[in-house]
N, C-alpha and C positions, 0 to 999 in steps of 0.2 A: 045534427040531432043530439040533444042533451044526454039521452040515455047512452048512446054510443060513446060519447066523450067520457062519461063516468065509468062505463065498462072498460074503456081503454086505459084509464088511470088505474083502475082496480086490477086489470090484467097485467100492467107493467109492474105494479107493486108485488103482485103474486108471483110473477116470474122471477123477479129479483130475489125474493125470499126463497122461492123454490130451488133456484140454482145454488144458493149458499147452503140451504138446509139439506139438500140432497147430498152434497159433498160432505157435510157434517155427519149425516146419517151413515155414509159409507165408511168414514174414518174414525168416528168417535169411539166405537166399540169393536174396532178391528184388532184382533189379537196380534196379527202379523205386524201391524204398524207399531204396536207397543213393543214387540220384540226387537224390531228394527231400531227404535229409539233407545231401548235399553242397551243395545250393543254400541250404538253411536255415542251415548253419554256415559258409557262405562258404569252403568248402574249395577251390573252383575258383580263388580268388584266389591261394592258395599253390601249388596243384597243378592247372594247367589241364587236364591229361590224366588227371584222377582217375578218370573213367569207364573208361578203358582198364585202369587198375590194379585197379579194382573187378571188372571182368569177368574179368581174369586170375585174381584170387583166387577168384571164384565157380567158374570153370572148374577151378581147382586142387582145390577142395573136391569137385567132381563128377568128378574123375579124368579131365578132358579135356586138361589141359596142366600143365606145371610152372610154378613161380613165376618171374616175370621178375627181371631184375637191378635193378629198382627197389628191391627188398627186399634188405638186406644179409644176411650169413650168420646173424647172431643172429635177425633177423626171420624168416628162412626156417625156422629150427629151431623157433622159437616157433609159427609158423603150422602147422608139421607137427604139433605137439602139439594145437593148436586143431582141426585137421582130424580128428584121432583123437577128440577130445571131441565134435565135431559129429556124426560118424558114430555115436558111442556114443548120443547123444541120439536119433538117427533109429532106431537099433535098438530102443531102449527104447520109442519111439513105436509101432513095429510090433508089439512084444511086447504092450504094453498094449492096442492095438487088437484084436489077435487074442484076448487074454484076456477083454476086455470083451465081445466078441461071443459067445465060448463060454459065459460065465456068463449073458449075456442070453438066449441060446437055451435054456440049461438052465432058467432061471426061467420062460420061456415054456412049455417042455415041462411043467413042474410046475404051470402055470397059476397062478402066484403073482405077480400084477401089483403087489401091495402092496410086495413086496421090491424090485422093479425101481424103482418110483416113489419109495419111501423112500430107496433108495440114490442115485438121481439127485438128490433133494432135499438129502440130507446132503452129497454131494460138491460141489454148487453152493454151499452155505452155507460149506463149508470154504474154497473158492476165494475167496469174498467176504471171509472173515476174513483170508486170506493177502494179499489186495489191501490191506487196511487196514494190515497190518504193513509192507508194501512202502512205502506212501505216508508212513508216519510214521518210516521208517528213513532213516539217512544213506546215500545211494547210494554215495558215495566209499568209505566204510568197508566196505560190502557188496561193492563191486567188488574191493577189495584182498583181502578175506577169501575171496572166490570164487577168486581166482587162487592164494592160498596153499593152499587146499584142493584145487583141481583140478590143479595142476601141482607136480611134485616137483623143480623146478629154479627158478633165478632168471632164466631167459631172458625173462620177461615184464617185467622191470625195464629200461625203455628210457631212453635219453637223451631229454629233453623235445623236442629238435629232430629226433628220428629220423623217417624217412619214414613209418613205420607210425603214429606218434603224430599226425603232421600229417594223414594220410589218415583215421585213425579216432581222433579225440579222445574223451575220456571221455564227453562230451555225446552223441556218436553212439550209444554203447552204452546210455546212459540213455534216449534217445529210443526206441530199438528195444525195450528192456525195457518202457518205458511203453506202447508200442503192443501188446505181447504181453499186458500186464496188463489194459489197457482192453478188448481183444478178448476176453480170457478172462472178464472181468467181464460184458460184454454177452452172451456165450454162456451164462454161469451164470444171469443174470437171465431170459433167454429160456427156459432149461430149467426154472427155478422156476415161471414163469408156466404153461408147458405142463403141468408135473407137477401143479400145483394144479388146473388145468382138468380134467385126466384123472381125478384123484382124486375131484373133485366129480361128474364124469360117472358114474364107477363106483359111487359111493355112491347117486346118484339111480337108477341102473339097478337096483341091488340092492333099493332101497326099492320101486320099481315092481314088480319081480318078486315080492317078498315080499307085496305088496299083492294082486297078481293071484292068488297061491297061496292067500291067505286067503279070497278071494272064491269 
């Protein structure tokens, strides 16, 4: 049925986005993650009050306060663009969450467990393949390309000694992205294992029901 095929494709895309964005949502504004990275990258040596500025930024993204004067005008303008992008990611997360639930409920209503399980399996495999692309890619090149695509200005081109660069060096973003990728990979592997177990259970159940019917 054409509708089911279209919904399956939409379900797969939604699940892929949902898994990545859910991990992004957990990590992107997590103060403990920031503190862990600051310690790892020796940020405190350059900026002893890094925690204060990180909290200020997190609160800014959560619409709780404005940016402090630690950031200059260019940095504030860029962070305003970043805030818009973060909020956009969060909106897409909620859209994919709702869409996935609606399609899931529809498949349940249609009593089509194979569509659900196959979609989860395909989306998990796609995520694993994307992980592979990430690990073999040059992060610095990807980082630059991401900024060129995401922002329609050059505000993200900072002086190497700018406060924002000292607070959030490229390695910081690589580590966050790595955490997102690893968490997404673990999520995908768990989903694959659970899906295969459920598929086997359903096949065995159908076999037993068929056998009982024949008897």
